[in-house]
C-alpha positions as CSV (number, residue, x, y, z in Angstrom):
1,M,-101.7,141.7,60.5
2,H,-99.1,139.2,57.6
3,E,-96.6,139.1,59.0
4,L,-93.9,139.8,56.5
5,A,-96.1,143.1,56.6
6,Q,-95.3,143.4,60.6
7,L,-91.3,142.7,60.4
8,G,-90.9,144.2,56.5
9,A,-88.6,141.8,56.3
10,E,-88.5,141.1,51.7
11,T,-86.7,144.1,49.9
12,L,-85.7,144.6,46.9
13,R,-83.3,147.0,44.7
14,V,-84.6,149.6,42.9
15,W,-82.2,149.2,40.3
16,P,-81.4,145.6,39.7
17,N,-77.6,146.3,38.1
18,E,-75.6,149.7,39.1
19,V,-76.7,152.4,40.5
20,P,-76.9,155.1,37.6
21,D,-75.3,158.4,38.3
22,A,-73.3,156.8,41.4
23,E,-69.8,158.8,42.0
24,L,-71.5,161.4,44.4
25,W,-71.8,158.0,46.5
26,R,-68.5,157.4,45.9
27,D,-66.8,157.9,49.4
28,A,-69.9,157.6,51.2
29,G,-70.2,156.7,55.3
30,P,-72.5,153.3,55.6
31,E,-75.5,153.5,55.1
32,L,-76.9,154.4,59.3
33,E,-80.1,154.9,60.6
34,R,-79.9,157.5,63.4
35,P,-81.2,157.6,66.7
36,R,-85.9,158.3,67.1
37,W,-86.5,162.0,66.2
38,E,-89.9,162.9,66.2
39,N,-91.1,159.0,66.6
40,S,-89.5,158.3,63.7
41,R,-85.9,156.3,62.5
42,L,-83.4,158.4,60.6
43,V,-82.3,156.4,58.0
44,R,-79.1,158.6,55.7
45,N,-76.5,157.6,53.7
46,V,-78.4,154.9,51.2
47,S,-76.6,155.5,47.9
48,D,-78.3,151.5,46.6
49,P,-82.3,152.5,46.8
50,R,-84.5,149.5,48.2
51,L,-88.2,148.7,48.2
52,T,-89.7,147.8,50.8
53,V,-92.9,145.4,50.8
54,F,-95.3,145.9,53.2
55,P,-98.0,143.2,52.3
56,A,-102.0,143.7,52.3
57,D,-103.3,142.3,55.6
58,D,-104.5,138.4,54.7
59,G,-107.9,138.5,53.1
60,T,-108.1,142.1,52.5
61,A,-106.2,143.1,49.4
62,T,-107.4,145.6,46.4
63,G,-105.0,144.4,44.2
64,T,-103.7,148.2,44.6
65,G,-100.1,148.5,45.3
66,I,-98.3,152.2,46.6
67,I,-95.0,152.6,46.9
68,L,-94.5,155.5,49.6
69,C,-91.5,157.8,49.3
70,P,-90.1,159.8,52.9
71,G,-89.6,163.1,53.4
72,G,-86.0,164.5,55.0
73,A,-85.1,167.3,53.1
74,Y,-82.6,164.4,51.1
75,H,-80.4,164.6,53.2
76,F,-82.3,161.3,55.6
77,L,-85.4,159.7,55.2
78,M,-87.8,160.0,57.3
79,V,-88.9,155.8,57.9
80,D,-91.1,155.7,59.7
81,K,-93.2,158.5,60.5
82,E,-93.6,158.4,56.4
83,G,-93.1,154.8,56.0
84,T,-93.8,152.0,57.5
85,D,-96.1,153.7,59.8
86,V,-97.6,155.0,56.9
87,A,-97.8,151.8,55.7
88,R,-99.6,149.6,57.9
89,W,-102.4,151.9,57.5
90,L,-102.4,151.4,53.9
91,N,-102.5,147.1,54.1
92,Q,-105.3,147.4,56.9
93,R,-107.3,149.0,54.2
94,G,-106.0,146.6,51.9
95,I,-103.8,148.2,50.1
96,T,-99.7,146.4,49.1
97,A,-97.2,149.6,50.2
98,F,-93.5,149.5,48.7
99,V,-91.1,151.7,52.0
100,L,-88.6,153.6,49.2
101,K,-85.3,154.3,50.7
102,Y,-84.2,156.7,47.9
103,R,-80.8,158.4,47.5
104,V,-80.0,160.9,49.9
105,F,-76.9,163.2,49.8
106,P,-74.0,161.3,51.7
107,T,-73.4,162.7,55.2
108,P,-71.1,162.6,57.8
109,D,-71.2,160.8,61.3
110,D,-72.4,163.5,63.1
111,D,-75.7,163.4,64.7
112,E,-75.7,167.4,65.5
113,A,-74.7,168.1,61.7
114,L,-77.6,165.8,60.9
115,A,-80.0,168.0,63.4
116,R,-79.2,171.3,61.7
117,I,-80.5,169.8,58.3
118,A,-83.1,168.5,59.5
119,T,-84.0,172.0,61.1
120,N,-83.3,174.4,59.0
121,P,-83.2,171.7,55.5
122,H,-83.3,175.5,52.9
123,A,-79.2,176.2,54.2
124,Y,-78.9,173.1,52.7
125,R,-79.9,174.0,49.0
126,D,-76.9,173.7,47.3
127,Q,-77.1,169.8,48.0
128,M,-80.3,169.4,47.3
129,D,-80.2,170.6,44.0
130,Q,-77.4,168.3,43.2
131,V,-79.1,165.3,44.0
132,R,-82.9,165.9,43.2
133,P,-82.5,164.2,40.3
134,M,-80.8,161.1,40.7
135,V,-83.7,161.0,43.5
136,V,-86.2,161.6,41.3
137,A,-84.9,158.8,38.8
138,D,-85.0,156.2,41.7
139,G,-88.9,157.2,42.4
140,V,-89.3,156.3,38.3
141,Q,-87.2,152.7,38.9
142,A,-89.4,151.4,41.1
143,V,-92.3,152.0,39.6
144,R,-90.8,149.9,37.5
145,A,-89.5,147.7,39.9
146,V,-93.0,146.8,41.3
147,R,-95.0,147.3,38.5
148,A,-92.8,144.1,36.6
149,C,-93.1,141.8,40.0
150,G,-96.5,143.1,41.8
151,S,-98.3,140.3,41.1
152,K,-95.6,138.2,43.8
153,F,-97.5,140.5,46.1
154,G,-101.5,139.9,44.5
155,V,-100.9,143.6,42.9
156,N,-102.5,144.6,39.4
157,S,-100.0,146.0,37.3
158,D,-102.8,148.9,36.2
159,R,-103.1,149.5,40.1
160,V,-99.3,150.9,40.7
161,G,-99.5,154.7,42.4
162,I,-97.1,156.5,44.8
163,M,-97.9,159.0,47.1
164,G,-94.3,160.9,48.8
165,F,-93.9,163.1,52.2
166,S,-92.4,166.9,51.6
167,A,-89.0,165.7,49.5
168,G,-90.6,162.9,49.2
169,G,-93.8,164.1,48.4
170,F,-91.0,165.9,45.4
171,V,-90.0,162.5,44.5
172,A,-93.3,161.6,43.5
173,A,-94.9,164.4,42.0
174,A,-92.1,164.5,40.1
175,T,-92.3,161.1,39.5
176,A,-95.9,161.4,38.1
177,S,-94.5,163.8,35.7
178,Q,-91.1,162.7,34.1
179,Y,-92.0,158.4,33.1
180,D,-90.8,157.8,29.8
181,S,-93.1,154.6,29.3
182,A,-96.0,153.2,30.1
183,E,-93.1,150.3,32.2
184,N,-92.7,153.3,35.3
185,R,-95.5,155.8,34.5
186,P,-97.9,155.3,38.2
187,D,-101.2,154.9,37.5
188,F,-102.4,158.1,40.5
189,A,-99.7,159.8,42.9
190,A,-100.4,161.5,46.2
191,A,-98.3,164.8,47.3
192,I,-98.9,165.4,50.9
193,Y,-97.0,168.8,52.4
194,A,-94.5,169.0,48.8
195,G,-92.6,171.2,46.9
196,W,-93.2,172.3,43.6
197,S,-91.8,174.1,41.1
198,A,-92.0,172.8,37.2
199,P,-95.4,174.6,36.3
200,Q,-95.9,172.4,33.1
201,V,-96.5,168.5,32.7
202,P,-97.6,166.2,30.4
203,A,-100.9,166.0,28.6
204,D,-102.1,162.2,29.8
205,V,-100.3,162.4,34.2
206,P,-102.2,160.0,36.3
207,P,-105.1,161.9,39.1
208,L,-103.2,163.0,42.2
209,F,-104.8,163.9,45.5
210,I,-102.8,167.3,47.4
211,A,-102.8,168.0,51.1
212,A,-100.6,170.5,52.9
213,A,-101.3,172.6,55.6
214,S,-101.4,177.0,55.2
215,D,-99.1,176.9,57.9
216,D,-96.2,175.3,57.2
217,P,-93.0,176.6,58.2
218,V,-90.8,174.3,55.9
219,V,-92.2,174.5,52.2
220,D,-95.0,177.0,50.7
221,T,-97.9,175.8,50.5
222,R,-98.0,177.8,46.9
223,A,-96.1,174.7,46.0
224,S,-98.8,172.8,46.3
225,T,-101.7,174.6,44.5
226,L,-98.6,175.6,41.2
227,L,-99.6,171.4,41.6
228,Y,-102.7,171.7,41.2
229,N,-102.6,174.4,38.9
230,A,-100.4,172.3,36.6
231,W,-102.0,169.0,36.8
232,R,-105.1,170.8,36.0
233,S,-104.0,172.9,33.4
234,V,-104.3,169.9,31.6
235,N,-107.9,168.8,31.9
236,R,-105.9,166.0,34.6
237,P,-108.1,164.4,37.2
238,A,-106.2,167.0,40.8
239,E,-108.6,166.8,44.1
240,L,-106.1,169.4,46.4
241,H,-106.7,169.3,51.0
242,L,-105.2,173.1,51.8
243,Y,-106.2,172.9,55.7
244,V,-105.9,176.2,57.5
245,S,-103.4,175.2,60.3
246,G,-101.6,171.1,60.5
247,G,-97.5,172.6,60.2
248,H,-95.0,170.7,58.1
249,G,-94.8,166.7,58.7
250,F,-98.0,166.0,60.5
251,A,-98.4,162.3,58.5
252,L,-100.0,160.4,61.4
253,R,-99.7,162.2,63.9
254,R,-103.4,163.5,65.8
255,Q,-102.9,167.6,66.5
256,G,-106.8,167.6,67.5
257,L,-106.6,169.5,63.6
258,P,-108.7,168.9,60.9
259,S,-105.3,168.2,59.0
260,D,-105.7,164.6,61.6
261,V,-108.3,163.2,59.1
262,W,-106.4,164.0,55.4
263,I,-105.7,160.1,54.9
264,D,-109.4,159.4,55.4
265,R,-109.7,162.2,52.5
266,F,-107.3,160.4,50.0
267,W,-109.3,157.0,51.5
268,D,-112.5,158.5,49.4
269,W,-110.7,160.1,46.7
270,L,-109.2,156.6,46.0
271,Q,-112.6,154.8,46.0
272,A,-114.5,157.5,44.5
273,E,-111.2,157.1,41.4
274,R,-111.9,153.4,41.2
275,L,-108.0,152.6,42.5
276,V,-109.4,150.8,45.6
C-alpha cells in the first residue's frame, strides 16, 4: 500500500480561512483521542474540520474519490471503524479516500461522560440538533475542497462522492441534497445506517446508495426508507439494502450475517453507475 495511505499523513483544512459559526467551540477544550471503543479511536472536540487523505494504492487509481464521514452522535467520531478502515478497503480498489473530521459538540474531558453519550445518544438530542447545521456545512464545504484539489491526488472533478455512517450518514445525505453550486454538489453519495428527516430533495440530487439493518436499536429503519423514497420522488437513482439483522454500527465488522457484504454491494453499485 502507498506509504501515505498507511500513515494517513497528509491533511487538508476544510475551511481555508475562518471556520464559520465557531462560537460554540470558543471555549472548547483541545481536540483529543479517547481510548479505543468498538475497535476504534474516538476523536472529540473537533472545531477545525480537516480531511485526511488516503490515496489509492499505486497502479490502481480509478480517478474516483470518496469523502468518508464517521459516526458518533455528533459528539465524537469513530475515525478508524468508519473512517480509516473503510478508506483502506477503498484504496485497494483504486479509490482515493478523504476521511472527514467534521465538527462535533464540545464534551468534557471525562471518559464516563463520553461513554454515556455513546450508549444513549437520544438523551442528547438538543445538542445534536444544535450542531447539525454546522456539521452539514462542513460536509458541503468538504466536497468543494476535494473537488478543488482532487487532481493533486488523481481524483477527477466529476468523480467526487461522499459516504457516511450513522450521524455521518446524515451528513452525507444532507450534503447530497443541500449543495448550492456545481462546486459543492457530490457526484454520488452513500448513507449507511443513517438518520434522515427531510421528505423533499432537489430535482437533481446525485445517485444514492443506502444500507441499514432492520434490527438497528439506535436509528429507526424508516429513516432509510424515507431517504430512498425522497430520492425516488424526484426520479433520481437510489439503491436500498435493508438487511433483516446486523444492528447498528456494523461498518466492516464481520458478524456472519448478510449485512457483512453491504460494501461489496456498494462496489457493485459503483460499477453499475459507472463511477469507477
